N, C-alpha and C positions, 0 to 999 in steps of 0.2 A: 701566453696570453689567460689561459684558463686558470692556472695555478695563481698567479697574481691576483685575478678577480676573486679567485676561492678564497685566499687568504684574506682580502680585504672584507668580504663578507662574514668570515669568521671571527673578526676583530682585530685583525692584525692592522690597524690603521695608520700606526706610526713607521712611515717609510725614510730608509736612507736611499736617496735617488744618487747614486754613485757613476763616477766617470773616470776612466784612465787616461793617462796622457801617452799615446801612442803605444798602445799594448804591443802591436806587431811588430814595432820598432825595437822594443826593449826588453823582448823575452830572451833571458841567458841560455846561451846555447848549452853548458855543461849542464845545468839543471833540467834544461829541457830533454837533454839525451838521457838523462836518468829516469825520467818520468817513461820515455819510450822504451828503454831497456827492460822495464818493468813489465811489458806486456808483449815486447818482440825479442825472441833468442836468435833470431837468424843475424849473424854477424856482417854477410854482405849486404843485407837490408839495411842495418843500421849505418854502414859505413855510405851508403849511397844517400840514407837522408843527409848525414853530416856535409857529406859533399854537396848535397842541393842547398842545406842552409848557408853553407861558405862560398857559394858561385856568385861570381860578380853580377851586377844588375845595370842595364843599359837603357837608358831613356833618351828619346829626342823631343829636342825642343822645339818650338813655334818656328824657329827658323832653321830647323831640319838638320842641327848641328846632335849629334851622338855623345851622350855623355856616359862615360863607363865609371862606377864606383865599386869598391871592395870594403864597403863601411861595414857591413856585417861579418865579413872574415876579420878586419882588423880589431872591430869593438868585442867582438864574440858575443853578440846578439843581436835579436831582429830576424822575422822572416819574412819572404817577400810578399807584399800585398797583392792580393789577387791572384796568387797561385792556387791550384786547388788542394792544396795539402795544408797550407797557413789556417783555414779555420779550424780543421782537426787536430792541429797543434796547440791551438790557442785555447781550445775546449780541453783538451787533455791536460796542459799546464794551469789552467785556471782551477781542475779539479784539485789541486794542493791547497788552493786558495779556501774553496767551498770546504773540504774536509778538515781543514785547519780551524776555521770558523766555526763549523759544527762542534768540534770537542769543546771549544771555549764556551760555546751557547749552551751546550747539554751536560758539562761536566758538573754532576751534581756534587762531587767531592769538595767542589771549591764554590759551592754555592750559586752557581752561575744559570741553572735550569730555572730558578725561580726569579732572577734577576734580569735576565736576558732570554725572554721569551720571542725568538727571531726565526726567521725562514729565510732562506736565500733562493733567489729565482735567477737563473744566468742563461745566457747564450752567447758563448764564447766569450768576449770582452764585456759586454754590454748585462749588468746585473742591477738587481735591486734587494734590499732586505727588508723584509715586512716586520714588524716588531709590534708587541703590546705595551705602549708606554715606555720602551726602552731604547730609543732609536740613539740618544746620545752616546750610552755606553755602548751600542753596537758599532757605531760608526768609530768610536774608539778602538773597538778591536779590531775593526777592518782595515785601519790603517795600520795598526801593529803587524798585521799578517801581510800587508802589502809590503812592508819594508822588509819582511823574511824572505818574501819570495823575490824581491828586487825588481818590483812594479811601481810605478808612481801614481797617485792619486791627483787627480786634477781638481784642485781646491777651488777654481773659480765655478765648476759645473757640478760640484757635490753637495749636495743640498739635504736637509731634513725636510718631511713634507708630512703634513698632518692631514689626513683624507678624514671628512668631506671638505673641509674649509678650504683645503689647498689641493691642486692636482700635481701630478707628475706625468712624464712622458717616458714608455717604454715600448720599444721595438715598433715606431711608428703610430702607437695610439696614445691618446691621453687617458689618464684613470682619473675619476673623481666624481663629484655630483652631475648628475644627469637630470633632466626633466622628461616625463612620459609627455608626448605629443597629444596623447587620447584624455590624459587626465592632468595634466601639469604638476603631478606628483613627483617629489625627489626621489633619486633612489643612486645607489654607487654602479657605476658602469664606464663603459668606455666609448670614446669615439676617435674618429681619425684626427692624429695630431695637426697642428697648424702647418708645421713643416711639410707634413706629408701632402697636405691638400693643396699647399701652394706649388710643392714639386709636381704633382698631377695635373695643375693648372699650367704650370710653364711646358710640359709636356705637350699639353693638348695644343697650346698656343703654338707651338714649336712644327706641330704636324698638320696645322691647320693655316698656315701662313701664305701669303699671295704667291710663294716659291712653290707652293704644293698644288697650284690650281690644276696644273696639267696631269698629275697622277690619278689613277682610278681610285675612287672612293674607297672600296673594299680594302685595297692597298693601304691607304693611310689609316683607315679603322684599324686594321690587324696590327700596324706598328704601334699605335698610340695605346692600344689594349695591353700589348706585349709589355709594356712597361710598367 
């Protein structure tokens, strides 16, 4: 969050607000294991990670029926969402994209450094590209790199944003023009996103409903704050 805020104040105000379609479901196993093997030499551990990626997944629906799927093994892609290792592997695989784009952005031999003054900030599959007037070219480079590493860009949610006239959401906050409550003057800042505020209000409403009246106040406050 601090990195994005710093870049905006340094003049990187053309932003590619990107979104991926099912990143955790589409990471290819073969390429992912290559990334892991560059950092892990223990063959037994590599074999264990491969077995974990191919493990069947069981889900229970609302009627109590158990559904078992082997889609990850059959298609050779995807990591189990909610598993503790998935965010680490997603960050590891996204590093291929980050390094690939940086090579394009900073390759002076191809004249990209002057044409694409861009910086990537990411957290697993969530990322933005902050640029200085080169967002269109940066978006084109991003799409090309995503095709190479076999990930899909969500075109409906991916957009160009020019701050401060426009705003964008990243990791639960909205970046853009804010106004000082003391002076009323405008500045580039952050505020909780509407989606995040709505989620918090729903959590408070759920914990303070009539069905909670018999619970201790400290217990209700503790559950609400933990969210």
